[in-house]
C-alpha positions as CSV (number, residue, x, y, z in Angstrom):
1,M,163.0,-43.8,-136.4
2,T,164.6,-41.6,-133.6
3,N,162.1,-40.6,-131.1
4,S,162.6,-38.3,-128.0
5,N,159.9,-40.1,-126.1
6,G,162.0,-43.2,-125.8
7,N,165.6,-41.9,-125.5
8,R,167.2,-41.8,-122.0
9,N,169.6,-39.1,-123.0
10,D,166.9,-36.9,-124.3
11,W,164.9,-37.5,-121.1
12,Q,167.9,-36.3,-119.1
13,T,169.0,-33.4,-121.3
14,N,165.9,-32.0,-123.1
15,P,164.4,-29.0,-121.3
16,R,161.0,-30.4,-122.2
17,W,161.5,-33.2,-119.7
18,R,163.1,-31.2,-116.9
19,G,161.6,-32.2,-113.5
20,I,159.7,-35.2,-114.9
21,T,160.2,-38.6,-113.2
22,R,159.8,-41.9,-115.2
23,P,160.0,-45.0,-113.2
24,Y,160.7,-47.1,-116.3
25,T,163.4,-47.2,-119.0
26,P,163.6,-46.5,-122.7
27,Q,164.0,-50.3,-123.2
28,D,160.6,-50.7,-121.5
29,V,159.1,-48.2,-124.0
30,N,160.7,-49.7,-127.1
31,R,159.6,-53.2,-126.1
32,L,155.9,-52.1,-125.7
33,R,155.9,-49.8,-128.8
34,G,155.8,-52.5,-131.5
35,S,157.8,-52.6,-134.7
36,L,156.0,-49.8,-136.6
37,Q,156.0,-46.3,-135.2
38,V,152.7,-44.7,-136.1
39,E,152.9,-40.9,-136.4
40,H,150.2,-38.8,-134.7
41,S,150.5,-35.4,-136.3
42,L,147.7,-33.6,-134.6
43,A,148.6,-34.7,-131.2
44,R,152.3,-33.9,-131.7
45,H,151.5,-30.4,-133.2
46,G,149.1,-29.6,-130.4
47,A,151.5,-30.8,-127.6
48,E,154.5,-28.9,-129.0
49,R,152.4,-25.7,-129.6
50,L,150.8,-25.8,-126.1
51,W,154.2,-26.3,-124.5
52,S,155.5,-23.3,-126.4
53,L,152.5,-21.2,-125.5
54,L,152.8,-22.0,-121.9
55,H,156.4,-20.9,-121.8
56,N,155.9,-17.8,-123.9
57,Q,157.0,-15.0,-121.6
58,T,155.0,-12.4,-123.4
59,E,151.7,-14.1,-122.4
60,P,150.8,-14.0,-118.7
61,F,148.5,-17.0,-119.2
62,I,146.7,-19.0,-121.8
63,A,143.0,-18.7,-121.6
64,A,140.6,-21.4,-122.9
65,L,136.9,-22.1,-123.0
66,G,135.2,-25.5,-122.9
67,A,133.8,-26.4,-126.3
68,T,131.0,-28.9,-126.7
69,T,130.8,-28.9,-130.5
70,G,133.2,-28.5,-133.4
71,N,131.6,-25.3,-134.4
72,Q,132.1,-23.8,-131.0
73,A,135.8,-24.6,-131.2
74,V,136.0,-22.9,-134.6
75,Q,134.4,-19.8,-133.2
76,Q,136.8,-19.8,-130.3
77,V,139.8,-19.9,-132.6
78,K,138.4,-17.3,-135.0
79,A,137.8,-15.0,-132.0
80,G,141.5,-15.3,-131.0
81,L,141.7,-18.0,-128.3
82,Q,144.8,-20.1,-128.5
83,A,143.7,-23.3,-126.8
84,I,140.5,-25.3,-126.3
85,Y,139.3,-27.3,-123.4
86,I,137.3,-30.5,-123.8
87,S,135.3,-31.1,-120.7
88,G,134.1,-34.5,-119.5
89,W,131.2,-32.6,-117.7
90,Q,130.0,-31.2,-121.1
91,V,130.4,-34.6,-122.7
92,A,128.3,-36.2,-120.0
93,A,125.7,-33.5,-120.5
94,D,125.3,-33.4,-124.2
95,A,128.1,-34.9,-126.3
96,N,128.6,-38.6,-125.3
97,N,128.4,-41.7,-127.4
98,A,125.4,-43.1,-125.4
99,G,123.3,-40.2,-126.7
100,Q,122.2,-39.5,-123.1
101,M,122.1,-36.5,-120.9
102,Y,124.1,-37.4,-117.7
103,P,125.5,-35.7,-114.7
104,D,129.3,-35.6,-114.4
105,Q,129.7,-39.0,-112.8
106,S,131.6,-41.1,-115.4
107,L,128.3,-42.6,-116.6
108,Y,129.1,-42.3,-120.3
109,P,131.1,-44.6,-122.5
110,A,134.9,-44.2,-122.0
111,D,135.6,-43.3,-125.6
112,S,133.3,-40.3,-125.6
113,V,135.8,-37.6,-124.8
114,P,138.3,-38.9,-127.4
115,N,135.5,-38.9,-129.9
116,L,134.7,-35.2,-129.1
117,V,138.4,-34.4,-129.4
118,R,138.4,-36.0,-132.9
119,R,135.2,-34.2,-133.8
120,V,136.7,-30.8,-132.7
121,N,139.9,-31.5,-134.6
122,Q,138.0,-32.4,-137.8
123,A,136.0,-29.1,-137.5
124,L,139.2,-27.2,-137.1
125,M,140.8,-29.1,-140.0
126,R,137.8,-28.2,-142.2
127,A,138.1,-24.5,-141.3
128,D,141.8,-24.6,-142.2
129,Q,141.1,-26.3,-145.5
130,I,138.4,-23.7,-146.4
131,H,140.6,-20.7,-145.6
132,H,143.7,-22.2,-147.1
133,A,141.8,-22.9,-150.3
134,E,140.7,-19.2,-150.3
135,G,144.3,-18.0,-149.8
136,K,143.6,-16.9,-146.2
137,N,146.4,-18.2,-144.0
138,G,146.5,-15.7,-141.2
139,I,144.9,-17.9,-138.5
140,T,146.5,-20.9,-136.8
141,W,143.4,-23.2,-136.8
142,F,144.9,-26.2,-135.0
143,A,144.6,-24.9,-131.5
144,P,145.9,-27.4,-128.9
145,L,143.1,-29.3,-127.1
146,V,143.3,-30.0,-123.4
147,A,141.1,-33.0,-122.7
148,D,139.4,-34.5,-119.6
149,A,140.2,-38.1,-118.8
150,E,138.3,-37.9,-115.5
151,A,139.6,-40.5,-113.1
152,G,140.7,-42.8,-115.9
153,F,137.5,-44.9,-116.1
154,G,139.1,-47.8,-114.1
155,G,142.6,-48.9,-113.1
156,N,146.0,-48.3,-114.5
157,L,145.4,-50.2,-117.7
158,N,142.2,-48.3,-118.4
159,A,144.1,-45.0,-117.9
160,F,146.9,-46.3,-120.3
161,E,144.3,-47.2,-123.1
162,L,142.4,-44.0,-122.6
163,M,145.5,-41.9,-122.9
164,K,146.3,-43.7,-126.2
165,A,142.8,-43.0,-127.5
166,M,143.2,-39.3,-126.6
167,I,146.4,-39.2,-128.5
168,E,145.0,-41.0,-131.5
169,A,142.2,-38.3,-131.6
170,G,144.7,-35.5,-131.4
171,A,144.7,-34.3,-127.8
172,A,147.6,-32.0,-126.8
173,C,147.2,-32.4,-123.0
174,V,145.1,-34.8,-120.9
175,H,144.3,-34.5,-117.3
176,F,143.6,-37.2,-114.7
177,E,142.1,-36.7,-111.3
178,D,142.6,-38.5,-108.1
179,Q,139.1,-39.6,-107.4
180,L,137.8,-43.2,-107.2
181,S,136.7,-43.8,-110.8
182,S,133.6,-45.9,-109.8
183,A,132.4,-43.1,-107.6
184,K,133.7,-40.1,-109.6
185,K,131.8,-36.8,-109.2
186,C,132.1,-33.3,-110.6
187,G,134.7,-31.5,-108.5
188,H,131.9,-29.1,-107.2
189,L,129.6,-32.0,-106.1
190,G,129.5,-33.8,-102.8
191,G,130.4,-37.4,-102.0
192,K,133.8,-37.4,-103.6
193,V,136.1,-40.3,-102.8
194,L,139.9,-40.0,-103.2
195,V,142.2,-42.9,-104.0
196,P,145.5,-43.2,-102.2
197,T,148.2,-40.9,-103.4
198,A,150.3,-43.8,-104.7
199,E,147.4,-45.1,-106.8
200,A,146.8,-41.7,-108.3
201,I,150.5,-41.5,-109.2
202,Q,150.4,-44.8,-110.9
203,K,147.7,-43.5,-113.2
204,L,149.9,-40.5,-114.1
205,V,152.7,-43.0,-114.8
206,A,150.4,-45.0,-117.0
207,A,149.4,-41.9,-119.0
208,R,153.1,-40.9,-119.4
209,L,154.0,-44.4,-120.5
210,A,151.2,-44.4,-123.0
211,A,152.4,-41.1,-124.5
212,D,156.0,-42.5,-124.7
213,V,154.8,-45.6,-126.4
214,M,152.8,-43.5,-128.8
215,G,155.9,-41.4,-129.4
216,V,154.2,-38.0,-128.7
217,P,155.2,-35.4,-126.1
218,T,151.7,-35.1,-124.8
219,L,151.3,-32.9,-121.7
220,I,149.9,-34.6,-118.6
221,M,147.9,-32.5,-116.1
222,A,147.4,-33.9,-112.6
223,R,144.2,-32.8,-110.9
224,T,143.5,-33.1,-107.2
225,D,140.1,-32.8,-105.6
226,A,141.6,-33.0,-102.1
227,D,140.3,-29.5,-101.3
228,S,136.8,-30.6,-101.0
229,A,136.7,-34.4,-101.0
230,T,135.9,-35.9,-97.6
231,L,136.4,-39.6,-98.3
232,L,139.4,-41.9,-99.0
233,T,139.3,-45.5,-100.1
234,S,142.3,-46.6,-98.0
235,D,144.9,-45.3,-95.5
236,I,147.6,-47.6,-97.0
237,D,149.7,-44.7,-98.2
238,P,151.6,-42.9,-95.3
239,R,151.3,-39.6,-97.1
240,D,147.6,-39.7,-96.6
241,R,147.5,-40.6,-93.0
242,E,147.8,-37.2,-91.5
243,F,144.4,-36.3,-93.1
244,V,142.6,-39.5,-92.0
245,T,140.2,-39.3,-89.1
246,K,139.8,-43.0,-88.7
247,Q,136.1,-42.8,-88.9
248,R,134.6,-45.2,-91.5
249,T,131.5,-45.0,-93.8
250,V,129.0,-47.8,-94.4
251,E,130.9,-48.4,-97.7
252,G,134.2,-48.8,-95.7
253,F,135.7,-45.5,-96.9
254,Y,137.8,-43.4,-94.5
255,H,136.7,-39.9,-93.6
256,I,139.4,-37.3,-94.2
257,K,140.1,-33.7,-93.5
258,S,139.7,-31.8,-96.8
259,G,141.1,-28.3,-97.5
260,L,144.1,-26.4,-98.8
261,N,146.8,-28.3,-96.9
262,S,145.5,-31.6,-98.2
263,A,145.5,-30.2,-101.8
264,I,149.1,-29.0,-101.4
265,A,150.2,-32.4,-100.1
266,R,148.7,-34.1,-103.2
267,G,150.1,-31.5,-105.5
268,L,153.6,-31.9,-104.2
269,A,153.3,-35.7,-104.5
270,Y,152.1,-35.5,-108.2
271,A,154.5,-32.8,-109.3
272,P,157.3,-35.1,-110.5
273,Y,155.0,-37.1,-112.6
274,A,152.9,-34.3,-114.3
275,D,153.6,-31.3,-116.6
276,I,150.9,-29.2,-115.0
277,L,149.1,-29.3,-111.6
278,W,145.5,-28.4,-111.1
279,W,143.8,-28.2,-107.7
280,E,140.0,-28.0,-108.0
281,T,138.9,-25.1,-105.7
282,S,135.7,-24.6,-104.0
283,K,135.5,-20.8,-104.6
284,P,137.5,-18.2,-106.5
285,D,140.0,-17.2,-103.8
286,L,143.2,-15.4,-104.8
287,E,144.9,-15.8,-101.4
288,E,144.3,-19.6,-101.4
289,A,145.5,-19.8,-104.9
290,R,148.7,-17.9,-103.9
291,Q,149.3,-20.2,-100.9
292,F,149.0,-23.3,-103.1
293,A,151.3,-21.8,-105.8
294,E,153.9,-20.7,-103.3
295,A,154.0,-24.2,-101.6
296,I,154.4,-25.9,-104.9
297,H,157.1,-23.5,-106.3
298,K,159.0,-23.7,-103.1
299,E,159.9,-27.3,-103.9
300,F,159.3,-27.3,-107.7
301,P,160.3,-23.8,-109.1
302,G,158.5,-22.9,-112.2
303,K,156.0,-25.8,-112.1
304,L,153.1,-25.1,-114.5
305,L,149.8,-24.6,-112.8
306,A,146.2,-24.6,-114.0
307,Y,143.1,-23.0,-112.7
308,N,139.4,-23.7,-113.4
309,C,137.5,-20.4,-113.5
310,S,134.4,-22.4,-112.9
311,P,130.8,-21.7,-113.8
312,S,130.1,-23.5,-110.5
313,F,131.1,-20.4,-108.7
314,N,128.8,-17.5,-108.2
315,W,131.4,-14.9,-109.3
316,K,129.5,-11.7,-108.3
317,K,128.6,-13.3,-104.9
318,N,132.3,-14.0,-104.2
319,L,134.1,-11.1,-105.7
320,N,133.6,-7.4,-106.6
321,D,133.8,-6.2,-110.2
322,A,137.4,-5.0,-109.9
323,T,138.6,-8.2,-108.5
324,I,136.8,-10.2,-111.2
325,A,138.4,-8.0,-113.9
326,G,141.9,-8.6,-112.6
327,F,141.4,-12.2,-111.3
328,Q,143.1,-14.0,-114.2
329,H,146.0,-11.6,-114.4
330,E,146.7,-12.0,-110.7
331,L,146.6,-15.8,-111.1
332,G,149.0,-15.5,-114.1
333,K,151.6,-13.7,-111.9
334,M,151.4,-16.7,-109.5
335,G,152.2,-19.2,-112.3
336,Y,148.7,-20.4,-113.2
337,K,149.6,-20.4,-116.9
338,F,146.5,-22.3,-118.1
339,Q,143.2,-20.9,-117.1
340,F,139.9,-22.1,-118.4
341,I,136.1,-22.0,-118.1
342,T,135.1,-25.6,-118.1
343,L,131.5,-25.3,-119.0
344,A,131.5,-22.3,-121.2
345,G,130.1,-24.1,-124.2
346,F,127.2,-25.6,-122.2
347,H,126.1,-22.2,-120.8
348,A,126.7,-20.2,-124.0
349,L,124.7,-22.8,-126.0
350,N,121.8,-23.0,-123.6
351,L,121.4,-19.2,-123.0
352,A,121.7,-18.3,-126.6
353,M,119.0,-20.8,-127.7
354,F,116.7,-19.9,-124.8
355,E,116.9,-16.2,-125.7
356,L,116.2,-16.9,-129.4
357,A,113.3,-19.3,-128.6
358,R,111.8,-16.8,-126.1
359,G,112.0,-14.0,-128.6
360,Y,110.7,-16.2,-131.4
361,R,107.7,-17.2,-129.3
362,Q,106.8,-13.6,-128.6
363,S,107.8,-11.8,-131.7
364,G,108.1,-14.4,-134.5
365,M,110.5,-13.7,-137.3
366,T,111.4,-10.4,-135.8
367,A,113.5,-12.2,-133.2
368,Y,115.4,-14.2,-135.8
369,S,115.9,-11.2,-138.1
370,R,117.5,-9.4,-135.3
371,L,119.9,-12.4,-134.7
372,Q,120.7,-12.3,-138.3
373,E,121.3,-8.5,-138.3
374,K,123.7,-9.0,-135.4
375,E,125.6,-11.7,-137.4
376,F,125.9,-9.4,-140.3
377,L,127.2,-6.6,-138.1
378,R,129.7,-8.9,-136.3
379,E,130.9,-10.0,-139.8
380,Q,131.6,-6.4,-140.7
381,Q,133.1,-5.4,-137.4
382,V,135.2,-8.3,-136.3
383,G,135.2,-10.9,-139.1
384,Y,132.6,-13.4,-137.8
385,E,131.9,-15.9,-140.6
386,A,129.0,-18.1,-139.8
387,A,126.3,-15.8,-141.2
388,K,127.2,-17.3,-144.6
389,H,126.5,-20.8,-143.3
390,Q,126.9,-22.6,-146.6
391,R,130.4,-21.3,-147.1
392,F,131.2,-21.8,-143.5
393,V,130.7,-25.5,-143.5
394,G,132.6,-26.0,-146.7
395,T,130.2,-25.8,-149.7
396,G,132.6,-23.7,-151.7
397,Y,135.6,-25.9,-150.7
398,F,133.8,-29.0,-152.0
399,D,132.9,-27.0,-155.2
400,S,136.6,-26.6,-155.6
401,V,137.2,-30.3,-155.2
402,Q,134.6,-31.0,-157.8
403,Q,136.1,-28.4,-160.2
404,V,139.6,-30.1,-159.8
405,I,138.0,-33.7,-160.4
406,T,136.2,-32.5,-163.6
407,S,138.9,-30.2,-164.9
408,G,136.5,-27.3,-164.4
409,S,133.7,-28.7,-166.4
410,T,131.2,-29.3,-163.7
411,S,127.7,-27.9,-164.0
412,T,126.6,-29.0,-160.5
413,A,128.6,-26.6,-158.3
414,A,126.4,-25.9,-155.2
415,L,127.4,-22.4,-154.0
416,H,126.8,-20.8,-157.4
417,G,123.1,-20.0,-157.8
418,S,122.4,-20.4,-154.1
419,T,120.4,-18.0,-152.0
420,E,123.5,-17.3,-150.1
421,E,125.3,-16.1,-153.1
422,A,122.3,-14.0,-154.2
423,Q,121.3,-12.5,-150.9
424,F,124.3,-12.5,-148.5
425,T,127.2,-11.6,-150.6
426,D,126.8,-7.9,-150.6
427,V,125.5,-7.5,-147.1
428,V,128.9,-6.8,-145.4
429,D,130.0,-4.5,-148.3
430,A,126.8,-2.6,-147.7
431,L,127.5,-2.3,-144.0
432,S,131.0,-1.2,-144.7
433,M,130.0,1.5,-147.0
434,A,127.4,2.8,-144.6
435,S,130.0,3.0,-141.9
436,G,132.6,4.7,-144.2
437,I,134.6,1.6,-144.9
438,T,135.2,1.2,-148.7
439,S,136.7,-1.6,-150.8
440,P,137.0,-2.2,-154.5
441,E,134.1,-4.5,-154.5
442,N,131.6,-1.9,-153.1
443,E,132.8,1.2,-154.8
444,N,130.1,1.2,-157.4
445,M,127.2,0.4,-155.0
446,S,124.5,2.9,-154.5
447,G,124.2,4.1,-150.9
448,A,120.5,4.9,-151.3
449,S,119.2,1.6,-150.0
450,L,122.0,0.7,-147.7
451,P,121.3,-0.1,-144.0
452,D,122.5,2.4,-141.4
453,A,125.4,0.5,-139.8
454,S,125.7,2.9,-136.9
455,M,122.0,2.5,-136.1
456,M,122.4,-1.3,-136.2
457,A,125.5,-1.1,-134.0
458,N,123.7,1.1,-131.5
459,R,120.7,-1.2,-131.4
460,W,123.0,-4.2,-130.5
461,E,125.2,-2.4,-128.1
462,E,122.2,-1.3,-126.1
463,S,121.0,-4.9,-125.7
464,D,121.7,-8.3,-127.1
465,E,118.2,-9.5,-126.3
466,L,116.3,-10.9,-129.3
467,M,113.1,-9.3,-127.9
468,P,111.0,-6.3,-128.9
469,S,112.1,-3.2,-127.0
470,G,110.4,-2.8,-123.6
471,D,110.1,-6.5,-123.0
């Protein structure tokens, strides 16, 4: 099998690898690969699609939200987003294999993020199967997943194995940060300890080697926390010494000068080994973003950059409305082609459930009925699909499977005779007629008992609260 991930000529001539340094040979890759090349279709498709999206000149940037469940990912794709972020923070908080709620300190089992990647891909695969079986093929469901490998959960070999697990699960891009894995923190917490630049580079090399051994052009994102980290494990690397103060901590770490210059130095060092650079910032600052981008592009023209539009920032405290509105487009002009909100899933999930629970406590079924009305309205307006929850998760799809198995003779089909078929099928048609939208299916329906769609729309445009008016 010919594979571009293990061919020196391809590394030298293929634009995909322009600017990428590999301190090893194709012979090294082939020796470590084994005799049978396993194909990883989801990872390959995602990597190739993400690379194409990032180089699409008609898109100023690719926007993504962090998903913490497969259903959230399906909703993101249905709403039009083209990529999905899989956050280690969110995995720590509510989606890890230990079944615990953790802070973002690498406390969860190392295979937790690959498992969420797999779970999300399986949800997207089911959505694709459902729509394809219904003859609806207008959506590209297999959005590329950008996954968080944190600090690699150990040394070089841990990073190598974690990268392989990410690819097996179907990740398109994986990012590694330059913190000490045993003391890793969220980029917006204190107490962060950096490893020497050379050690961080070795983990990027380990990740690239893993991708080459797996035969997949997975994108590698290098993240630096040097903007706010104040500690360093060792001053062995000459590149780090200008930032070392020589003061030591009780653990033996060196104090260092954090800030933009330190982040730039790290970014320049990582650029030859990564496809995308991400510097974790302490606040949303366009001028600092511009300085970082210009410094990188001066030495590495066209290098892809990523930016975390973090929920850890108080956006209205830092920026006015006009700047917030244009923030991402300004970043896009600087070359920040991948922009994401890491913890979007966590905050959306928590606020939505809190509002429903609060409304339910005060007004009972009125609150849930209002949520349901909004679902019906969004289905009619913009194609939201989860109101019909049985169909959404695949009941009709598996009815079709059963029909094929039994040559159409089954009497146990689940969707036929369901309350969803009886009570939900005509709701959107009714809303469409009430708002003047007709279809062959609703032409014969009487308008006497139809809901007033415009009234429903106004009710929801005024407030999305699931509370009685005046609360």
